[in-house]
N, CA, C and O atoms as CSV, one atom per row, in Angstrom:
chain,resi,resn,atom,element,x,y,z
A,1,MET,N,N,-45.479,-7.882,46.350
A,1,MET,CA,C,-45.270,-7.976,44.941
A,1,MET,C,C,-43.825,-8.373,44.663
A,1,MET,O,O,-42.887,-7.794,45.212
A,2,LYS,N,N,-43.667,-9.377,43.796
A,2,LYS,CA,C,-42.336,-9.889,43.473
A,2,LYS,C,C,-41.706,-9.063,42.361
A,2,LYS,O,O,-42.363,-8.626,41.416
A,3,LYS,N,N,-40.423,-8.876,42.516
A,3,LYS,CA,C,-39.671,-8.205,41.454
A,3,LYS,C,C,-39.392,-9.196,40.331
A,3,LYS,O,O,-39.086,-10.358,40.599
A,4,PRO,N,N,-39.492,-8.753,39.065
A,4,PRO,CA,C,-39.164,-9.687,37.980
A,4,PRO,C,C,-37.673,-9.987,37.979
A,4,PRO,O,O,-36.854,-9.119,38.281
A,5,LYS,N,N,-37.337,-11.200,37.642
A,5,LYS,CA,C,-35.930,-11.605,37.578
A,5,LYS,C,C,-35.294,-11.009,36.331
A,5,LYS,O,O,-35.835,-11.113,35.230
A,6,LEU,N,N,-34.175,-10.404,36.513
A,6,LEU,CA,C,-33.445,-9.832,35.386
A,6,LEU,C,C,-32.527,-10.888,34.791
A,6,LEU,O,O,-31.821,-11.597,35.508
A,7,GLN,N,N,-32.550,-10.975,33.496
A,7,GLN,CA,C,-31.687,-11.919,32.788
A,7,GLN,C,C,-30.468,-11.156,32.269
A,7,GLN,O,O,-30.613,-10.042,31.765
A,8,PRO,N,N,-29.281,-11.728,32.382
A,8,PRO,CA,C,-28.105,-11.041,31.838
A,8,PRO,C,C,-28.214,-10.945,30.317
A,8,PRO,O,O,-28.709,-11.852,29.647
A,9,VAL,N,N,-27.745,-9.840,29.810
A,9,VAL,CA,C,-27.763,-9.628,28.358
A,9,VAL,C,C,-26.478,-10.200,27.778
A,9,VAL,O,O,-25.388,-9.834,28.215
A,10,PRO,N,N,-26.591,-11.092,26.801
A,10,PRO,CA,C,-25.360,-11.650,26.229
A,10,PRO,C,C,-24.621,-10.577,25.421
A,10,PRO,O,O,-25.247,-9.699,24.826
A,11,PRO,N,N,-23.300,-10.654,25.405
A,11,PRO,CA,C,-22.537,-9.668,24.632
A,11,PRO,C,C,-22.824,-9.847,23.138
A,11,PRO,O,O,-23.150,-10.948,22.692
A,12,PRO,N,N,-22.702,-8.765,22.371
A,12,PRO,CA,C,-22.957,-8.884,20.930
A,12,PRO,C,C,-21.903,-9.782,20.285
A,12,PRO,O,O,-20.757,-9.823,20.734
A,13,PRO,N,N,-22.289,-10.493,19.244
A,13,PRO,CA,C,-21.308,-11.373,18.593
A,13,PRO,C,C,-20.180,-10.554,17.952
A,13,PRO,O,O,-20.421,-9.510,17.345
A,14,GLN,N,N,-18.987,-11.033,18.095
A,14,GLN,CA,C,-17.814,-10.373,17.540
A,14,GLN,C,C,-17.412,-11.079,16.251
A,14,GLN,O,O,-17.320,-12.306,16.222
A,15,PRO,N,N,-17.169,-10.308,15.174
A,15,PRO,CA,C,-16.710,-10.965,13.942
A,15,PRO,C,C,-15.311,-11.533,14.135
A,15,PRO,O,O,-14.474,-10.950,14.825
A,16,GLU,N,N,-15.079,-12.671,13.517
A,16,GLU,CA,C,-13.761,-13.277,13.628
A,16,GLU,C,C,-12.781,-12.514,12.756
A,16,GLU,O,O,-13.128,-12.117,11.644
A,17,PRO,N,N,-11.567,-12.301,13.236
A,17,PRO,CA,C,-10.589,-11.587,12.411
A,17,PRO,C,C,-10.232,-12.409,11.177
A,17,PRO,O,O,-10.193,-13.639,11.213
A,18,GLU,N,N,-9.973,-11.691,10.082
A,18,GLU,CA,C,-9.591,-12.383,8.857
A,18,GLU,C,C,-8.199,-12.973,9.026
A,18,GLU,O,O,-7.319,-12.333,9.602
A,19,PRO,N,N,-7.995,-14.181,8.532
A,19,PRO,CA,C,-6.659,-14.761,8.658
A,19,PRO,C,C,-5.658,-13.977,7.817
A,19,PRO,O,O,-5.970,-13.520,6.717
A,20,GLN,N,N,-4.466,-13.832,8.350
A,20,GLN,CA,C,-3.426,-13.100,7.644
A,20,GLN,C,C,-2.835,-13.983,6.553
A,20,GLN,O,O,-2.534,-15.154,6.785
A,21,GLN,N,N,-2.671,-13.412,5.360
A,21,GLN,CA,C,-2.113,-14.170,4.256
A,21,GLN,C,C,-0.603,-14.001,4.243
A,21,GLN,O,O,-0.085,-12.917,4.512
A,22,TYR,N,N,0.090,-15.074,3.932
A,22,TYR,CA,C,1.536,-15.044,3.890
A,22,TYR,C,C,2.027,-15.493,2.529
A,22,TYR,O,O,1.448,-16.371,1.888
A,23,ASP,N,N,3.107,-14.865,2.111
A,23,ASP,CA,C,3.757,-15.266,0.880
A,23,ASP,C,C,4.526,-16.550,1.176
A,23,ASP,O,O,5.235,-16.631,2.179
A,24,ASP,N,N,4.390,-17.542,0.319
A,24,ASP,CA,C,5.009,-18.842,0.573
A,24,ASP,C,C,6.528,-18.799,0.592
A,24,ASP,O,O,7.165,-19.605,1.270
A,25,GLU,N,N,7.107,-17.872,-0.140
A,25,GLU,CA,C,8.565,-17.867,-0.275
A,25,GLU,C,C,9.292,-17.367,0.963
A,25,GLU,O,O,10.268,-17.976,1.398
A,26,ASP,N,N,8.814,-16.242,1.543
A,26,ASP,CA,C,9.608,-15.652,2.616
A,26,ASP,C,C,8.879,-15.515,3.949
A,26,ASP,O,O,9.481,-15.072,4.927
A,27,GLY,N,N,7.606,-15.880,4.013
A,27,GLY,CA,C,6.876,-15.819,5.264
A,27,GLY,C,C,6.377,-14.435,5.628
A,27,GLY,O,O,5.761,-14.278,6.683
A,28,TRP,N,N,6.613,-13.423,4.804
A,28,TRP,CA,C,6.140,-12.066,5.076
A,28,TRP,C,C,4.687,-11.945,4.658
A,28,TRP,O,O,4.252,-12.586,3.702
A,29,ALA,N,N,3.940,-11.121,5.376
A,29,ALA,CA,C,2.563,-10.839,4.990
A,29,ALA,C,C,2.570,-10.079,3.671
A,29,ALA,O,O,3.447,-9.250,3.428
A,30,ASP,N,N,1.590,-10.368,2.822
A,30,ASP,CA,C,1.481,-9.666,1.555
A,30,ASP,C,C,1.218,-8.187,1.821
A,30,ASP,O,O,0.419,-7.857,2.697
A,31,PRO,N,N,1.877,-7.286,1.080
A,31,PRO,CA,C,1.633,-5.859,1.286
A,31,PRO,C,C,0.222,-5.504,0.838
A,31,PRO,O,O,-0.349,-6.181,-0.017
A,32,PRO,N,N,-0.340,-4.446,1.409
A,32,PRO,CA,C,-1.675,-4.048,0.982
A,32,PRO,C,C,-1.657,-3.592,-0.467
A,32,PRO,O,O,-0.650,-3.076,-0.951
A,33,ILE,N,N,-2.766,-3.782,-1.152
A,33,ILE,CA,C,-2.861,-3.351,-2.536
A,33,ILE,C,C,-2.949,-1.834,-2.546
A,33,ILE,O,O,-3.840,-1.269,-1.912
A,34,PRO,N,N,-2.046,-1.160,-3.251
A,34,PRO,CA,C,-2.055,0.303,-3.237
A,34,PRO,C,C,-3.241,0.862,-4.009
A,34,PRO,O,O,-3.816,0.197,-4.871
A,35,ALA,N,N,-3.589,2.098,-3.679
A,35,ALA,CA,C,-4.662,2.767,-4.407
A,35,ALA,C,C,-4.144,3.173,-5.780
A,35,ALA,O,O,-3.120,3.848,-5.893
A,36,ARG,N,N,-4.850,2.764,-6.808
A,36,ARG,CA,C,-4.466,3.122,-8.163
A,36,ARG,C,C,-5.573,3.968,-8.748
A,36,ARG,O,O,-6.707,3.513,-8.897
A,37,LEU,N,N,-5.238,5.198,-9.076
A,37,LEU,CA,C,-6.237,6.123,-9.571
A,37,LEU,C,C,-6.047,6.321,-11.058
A,37,LEU,O,O,-4.931,6.570,-11.512
A,38,GLY,N,N,-7.117,6.215,-11.820
A,38,GLY,CA,C,-7.078,6.586,-13.222
A,38,GLY,C,C,-6.634,5.499,-14.170
A,38,GLY,O,O,-6.502,5.787,-15.360
A,39,GLY,N,N,-6.392,4.282,-13.746
A,39,GLY,CA,C,-6.040,3.221,-14.669
A,39,GLY,C,C,-4.889,2.372,-14.187
A,39,GLY,O,O,-4.421,2.491,-13.055
A,40,GLU,N,N,-4.445,1.502,-15.091
A,40,GLU,CA,C,-3.364,0.574,-14.770
A,40,GLU,C,C,-2.034,1.093,-15.298
A,40,GLU,O,O,-1.990,1.848,-16.269
A,41,VAL,N,N,-0.966,0.688,-14.656
A,41,VAL,CA,C,0.383,1.064,-15.080
A,41,VAL,C,C,0.784,0.167,-16.247
A,41,VAL,O,O,0.766,-1.058,-16.128
A,42,VAL,N,N,1.146,0.779,-17.375
A,42,VAL,CA,C,1.575,0.008,-18.537
A,42,VAL,C,C,3.050,0.240,-18.854
A,42,VAL,O,O,3.631,-0.500,-19.648
A,43,ASP,N,N,3.658,1.245,-18.255
A,43,ASP,CA,C,5.067,1.549,-18.492
A,43,ASP,C,C,5.954,0.478,-17.858
A,43,ASP,O,O,5.806,0.160,-16.678
A,44,ASP,N,N,6.887,-0.083,-18.658
A,44,ASP,CA,C,7.751,-1.164,-18.165
A,44,ASP,C,C,8.631,-0.724,-16.998
A,44,ASP,O,O,8.788,-1.464,-16.027
A,45,ILE,N,N,9.201,0.465,-17.085
A,45,ILE,CA,C,10.086,0.942,-16.013
A,45,ILE,C,C,9.291,1.148,-14.728
A,45,ILE,O,O,9.751,0.777,-13.648
A,46,ALA,N,N,8.106,1.736,-14.838
A,46,ALA,CA,C,7.269,1.934,-13.654
A,46,ALA,C,C,6.887,0.587,-13.044
A,46,ALA,O,O,6.845,0.453,-11.821
A,47,GLN,N,N,6.610,-0.409,-13.881
A,47,GLN,CA,C,6.300,-1.750,-13.372
A,47,GLN,C,C,7.477,-2.326,-12.588
A,47,GLN,O,O,7.287,-2.956,-11.548
A,48,GLN,N,N,8.695,-2.108,-13.092
A,48,GLN,CA,C,9.884,-2.598,-12.392
A,48,GLN,C,C,10.062,-1.881,-11.054
A,48,GLN,O,O,10.451,-2.497,-10.062
A,49,VAL,N,N,9.775,-0.579,-11.032
A,49,VAL,CA,C,9.860,0.184,-9.783
A,49,VAL,C,C,8.844,-0.352,-8.773
A,49,VAL,O,O,9.164,-0.507,-7.594
A,50,ILE,N,N,7.624,-0.635,-9.230
A,50,ILE,CA,C,6.593,-1.180,-8.351
A,50,ILE,C,C,7.020,-2.544,-7.813
A,50,ILE,O,O,6.831,-2.831,-6.631
A,51,ASP,N,N,7.591,-3.382,-8.671
A,51,ASP,CA,C,8.072,-4.694,-8.226
A,51,ASP,C,C,9.149,-4.551,-7.154
A,51,ASP,O,O,9.161,-5.305,-6.181
A,52,LEU,N,N,10.061,-3.576,-7.330
A,52,LEU,CA,C,11.119,-3.337,-6.347
A,52,LEU,C,C,10.518,-2.880,-5.013
A,52,LEU,O,O,10.927,-3.349,-3.951
A,53,LEU,N,N,9.547,-1.966,-5.074
A,53,LEU,CA,C,8.911,-1.492,-3.842
A,53,LEU,C,C,8.205,-2.638,-3.119
A,53,LEU,O,O,8.275,-2.743,-1.895
A,54,ASP,N,N,7.526,-3.490,-3.879
A,54,ASP,CA,C,6.872,-4.657,-3.278
A,54,ASP,C,C,7.897,-5.590,-2.639
A,54,ASP,O,O,7.685,-6.088,-1.534
A,55,LEU,N,N,9.006,-5.825,-3.335
A,55,LEU,CA,C,10.051,-6.714,-2.837
A,55,LEU,C,C,10.646,-6.198,-1.531
A,55,LEU,O,O,10.943,-6.980,-0.627
A,56,LYS,N,N,10.818,-4.883,-1.434
A,56,LYS,CA,C,11.420,-4.271,-0.239
A,56,LYS,C,C,10.380,-3.899,0.821
A,56,LYS,O,O,10.725,-3.345,1.865
A,57,HIS,N,N,9.092,-4.207,0.549
A,57,HIS,CA,C,8.003,-3.920,1.486
A,57,HIS,C,C,7.930,-2.423,1.822
A,57,HIS,O,O,7.783,-2.042,2.983
A,58,ILE,N,N,8.035,-1.591,0.789
A,58,ILE,CA,C,7.941,-0.142,0.932
A,58,ILE,C,C,6.532,0.276,0.519
A,58,ILE,O,O,6.076,-0.058,-0.574
A,59,ALA,N,N,5.852,1.000,1.388
A,59,ALA,CA,C,4.488,1.460,1.101
A,59,ALA,C,C,4.520,2.504,-0.008
A,59,ALA,O,O,5.407,3.357,-0.042
A,60,TYR,N,N,3.536,2.431,-0.923
A,60,TYR,CA,C,3.480,3.382,-2.030
A,60,TYR,C,C,2.055,3.578,-2.504
A,60,TYR,O,O,1.167,2.777,-2.211
A,61,ASP,N,N,1.852,4.669,-3.249
A,61,ASP,CA,C,0.577,4.975,-3.898
A,61,ASP,C,C,0.882,5.306,-5.347
A,61,ASP,O,O,1.978,5.761,-5.674
A,62,ILE,N,N,-0.103,5.073,-6.218
A,62,ILE,CA,C,0.053,5.368,-7.635
A,62,ILE,C,C,-1.086,6.276,-8.052
A,62,ILE,O,O,-2.242,6.054,-7.695
A,63,SER,N,N,-0.741,7.303,-8.813
A,63,SER,CA,C,-1.741,8.207,-9.365
A,63,SER,C,C,-1.464,8.348,-10.854
A,63,SER,O,O,-0.334,8.630,-11.251
A,64,ILE,N,N,-2.505,8.151,-11.694
A,64,ILE,CA,C,-2.347,8.263,-13.141
A,64,ILE,C,C,-3.395,9.229,-13.665
A,64,ILE,O,O,-4.589,9.076,-13.407
A,65,GLU,N,N,-2.932,10.218,-14.398
A,65,GLU,CA,C,-3.839,11.168,-15.046
A,65,GLU,C,C,-3.425,11.262,-16.500
A,65,GLU,O,O,-2.339,11.748,-16.819
A,66,GLY,N,N,-4.301,10.792,-17.383
A,66,GLY,CA,C,-3.968,10.782,-18.801
A,66,GLY,C,C,-2.794,9.861,-19.046
A,66,GLY,O,O,-2.828,8.692,-18.659
A,67,GLY,N,N,-1.755,10.372,-19.683
A,67,GLY,CA,C,-0.568,9.574,-19.963
A,67,GLY,C,C,0.547,9.769,-18.958
A,67,GLY,O,O,1.636,9.223,-19.134
A,68,GLU,N,N,0.300,10.534,-17.908
A,68,GLU,CA,C,1.318,10.806,-16.890
A,68,GLU,C,C,0.982,10.081,-15.597
A,68,GLU,O,O,-0.182,10.009,-15.206
A,69,GLY,N,N,1.993,9.548,-14.939
A,69,GLY,CA,C,1.780,8.847,-13.684
A,69,GLY,C,C,2.800,9.254,-12.637
A,69,GLY,O,O,3.885,9.741,-12.952
A,70,VAL,N,N,2.422,9.043,-11.383
A,70,VAL,CA,C,3.302,9.343,-10.249
A,70,VAL,C,C,3.200,8.207,-9.247
A,70,VAL,O,O,2.106,7.790,-8.868
A,71,ILE,N,N,4.351,7.715,-8.827
A,71,ILE,CA,C,4.419,6.753,-7.726
A,71,ILE,C,C,4.998,7.520,-6.550
A,71,ILE,O,O,6.078,8.101,-6.656
A,72,SER,N,N,4.290,7.526,-5.434
A,72,SER,CA,C,4.825,8.181,-4.235
A,72,SER,C,C,5.037,7.108,-3.174
A,72,SER,O,O,4.168,6.277,-2.911
A,73,ALA,N,N,6.214,7.159,-2.582
A,73,ALA,CA,C,6.600,6.127,-1.614
A,73,ALA,C,C,6.947,6.762,-0.280
A,73,ALA,O,O,7.267,7.947,-0.195
A,74,ASN,N,N,6.875,5.946,0.755
A,74,ASN,CA,C,7.146,6.384,2.108
A,74,ASN,C,C,8.160,5.443,2.741
A,74,ASN,O,O,7.808,4.332,3.136
A,75,SER,N,N,9.409,5.871,2.843
A,75,SER,CA,C,10.417,5.056,3.514
A,75,SER,C,C,11.579,5.939,3.940
A,75,SER,O,O,12.104,6.724,3.150
A,76,PHE,N,N,11.967,5.801,5.188
A,76,PHE,CA,C,13.131,6.521,5.680
A,76,PHE,C,C,14.340,5.598,5.732
A,76,PHE,O,O,15.476,6.073,5.743
A,77,ASN,N,N,14.119,4.290,5.763
A,77,ASN,CA,C,15.208,3.330,5.845
A,77,ASN,C,C,15.838,3.046,4.489
A,77,ASN,O,O,16.993,2.624,4.422
A,78,GLU,N,N,15.101,3.268,3.413
A,78,GLU,CA,C,15.565,2.911,2.071
A,78,GLU,C,C,15.758,4.137,1.190
A,78,GLU,O,O,15.573,4.050,-0.024
A,79,LYS,N,N,16.126,5.277,1.770
A,79,LYS,CA,C,16.216,6.494,0.971
A,79,LYS,C,C,17.301,6.402,-0.098
A,79,LYS,O,O,17.116,6.943,-1.188
A,80,ASP,N,N,18.420,5.742,0.168
A,80,ASP,CA,C,19.463,5.600,-0.849
A,80,ASP,C,C,18.971,4.755,-2.027
A,80,ASP,O,O,19.270,5.065,-3.180
A,81,LEU,N,N,18.229,3.704,-1.742
A,81,LEU,CA,C,17.656,2.868,-2.790
A,81,LEU,C,C,16.665,3.674,-3.629
A,81,LEU,O,O,16.674,3.589,-4.857
A,82,LEU,N,N,15.811,4.452,-2.966
A,82,LEU,CA,C,14.830,5.257,-3.690
A,82,LEU,C,C,15.519,6.303,-4.574
A,82,LEU,O,O,15.110,6.516,-5.716
A,83,LYS,N,N,16.555,6.948,-4.053
A,83,LYS,CA,C,17.316,7.923,-4.853
A,83,LYS,C,C,17.920,7.250,-6.077
A,83,LYS,O,O,17.826,7.773,-7.188
A,84,ALA,N,N,18.537,6.094,-5.878
A,84,ALA,CA,C,19.190,5.380,-6.971
A,84,ALA,C,C,18.182,4.906,-8.015
A,84,ALA,O,O,18.532,4.747,-9.185
A,85,THR,N,N,16.940,4.679,-7.603
A,85,THR,CA,C,15.902,4.209,-8.508
A,85,THR,C,C,15.305,5.347,-9.327
A,85,THR,O,O,14.650,5.095,-10.339
A,86,GLY,N,N,15.516,6.596,-8.910
A,86,GLY,CA,C,14.999,7.737,-9.654
A,86,GLY,C,C,13.953,8.536,-8.907
A,86,GLY,O,O,13.377,9.471,-9.464
A,87,PHE,N,N,13.697,8.189,-7.657
A,87,PHE,CA,C,12.753,8.957,-6.852
A,87,PHE,C,C,13.400,10.270,-6.429
A,87,PHE,O,O,14.617,10.350,-6.264
A,88,ARG,N,N,12.582,11.285,-6.257
A,88,ARG,CA,C,13.023,12.573,-5.748
A,88,ARG,C,C,12.198,12.904,-4.513
A,88,ARG,O,O,11.005,12.609,-4.456
A,89,TRP,N,N,12.845,13.523,-3.517
A,89,TRP,CA,C,12.160,13.881,-2.285
A,89,TRP,C,C,11.281,15.102,-2.527
A,89,TRP,O,O,11.734,16.086,-3.111
A,90,SER,N,N,10.027,15.046,-2.083
A,90,SER,CA,C,9.109,16.184,-2.169
A,90,SER,C,C,8.899,16.735,-0.767
A,90,SER,O,O,8.208,16.115,0.042
A,91,PRO,N,N,9.486,17.899,-0.463
A,91,PRO,CA,C,9.309,18.451,0.879
A,91,PRO,C,C,7.865,18.863,1.160
A,91,PRO,O,O,7.441,18.887,2.316
A,92,ASP,N,N,7.104,19.190,0.105
A,92,ASP,CA,C,5.705,19.576,0.308
A,92,ASP,C,C,4.868,18.420,0.828
A,92,ASP,O,O,4.116,18.573,1.791
A,93,SER,N,N,5.001,17.251,0.183
A,93,SER,CA,C,4.197,16.097,0.590
A,93,SER,C,C,4.941,15.185,1.561
A,93,SER,O,O,4.355,14.258,2.120
A,94,LYS,N,N,6.228,15.448,1.758
A,94,LYS,CA,C,7.073,14.627,2.645
A,94,LYS,C,C,7.042,13.164,2.227
A,94,LYS,O,O,6.919,12.263,3.057
A,95,ARG,N,N,7.157,12.947,0.904
A,95,ARG,CA,C,7.171,11.602,0.319
A,95,ARG,C,C,8.165,11.587,-0.830
A,95,ARG,O,O,8.516,12.628,-1.384
A,96,TRP,N,N,8.611,10.386,-1.177
A,96,TRP,CA,C,9.457,10.193,-2.336
A,96,TRP,C,C,8.571,10.081,-3.572
A,96,TRP,O,O,7.570,9.365,-3.553
A,97,ILE,N,N,8.932,10.787,-4.655
A,97,ILE,CA,C,8.101,10.878,-5.856
A,97,ILE,C,C,8.865,10.331,-7.059
A,97,ILE,O,O,10.031,10.666,-7.269
A,98,PHE,N,N,8.200,9.489,-7.844
A,98,PHE,CA,C,8.748,8.963,-9.101
A,98,PHE,C,C,7.713,9.245,-10.188
A,98,PHE,O,O,6.614,8.690,-10.167
A,99,LYS,N,N,8.073,10.119,-11.146
A,99,LYS,CA,C,7.161,10.460,-12.234
A,99,LYS,C,C,7.500,9.595,-13.448
A,99,LYS,O,O,8.667,9.311,-13.717
A,100,PHE,N,N,6.451,9.179,-14.182
A,100,PHE,CA,C,6.676,8.359,-15.366
A,100,PHE,C,C,5.607,8.658,-16.412
A,100,PHE,O,O,4.527,9.159,-16.101
A,101,SER,N,N,5.940,8.338,-17.653
A,101,SER,CA,C,4.998,8.449,-18.755
A,101,SER,C,C,4.337,7.089,-18.912
A,101,SER,O,O,5.025,6.098,-19.157
A,102,ASN,N,N,3.031,7.022,-18.777
A,102,ASN,CA,C,2.330,5.733,-18.764
A,102,ASN,C,C,1.964,5.305,-20.186
A,102,ASN,O,O,0.790,5.220,-20.546
A,103,GLU,N,N,2.988,5.043,-20.970
A,103,GLU,CA,C,2.804,4.590,-22.352
A,103,GLU,C,C,3.711,3.399,-22.591
A,103,GLU,O,O,4.767,3.270,-21.972
A,104,GLN,N,N,3.284,2.527,-23.501
A,104,GLN,CA,C,4.112,1.356,-23.806
A,104,GLN,C,C,5.106,1.663,-24.879
A,104,GLN,O,O,5.887,0.793,-25.264
C-alpha cells in the first residue's frame, strides 16, 4: 500500500504594512491622533497648547467633561517648556496636566 503524498501547506497571507505618512515640511511622521473624550476643544488657549505639543512631537491626551477640560502630556525632555506653558506635574498620574475651561 502506497502512502499518500503530503503537500506542503502554504503560509497564511500576511497583510501589507500601511505606508507611513510624512509631513511635507519637515519629514517627520505625523503624530497619532490623540483620544478626545466628551467633545472638541473650543478654547483658544487650549488649541494653542495642542498646536505647540504637536509641533514639539509631545504625546498627549485630552479629556473634556462639561465645560472643563484637561490636557495630559508625557515628556521628560521638554519639562521646562511644559512648565512655562502652564502645565503642572501630577505625581499621582506621573504626567503633566493642563486644565482649561472649554468655552469660547
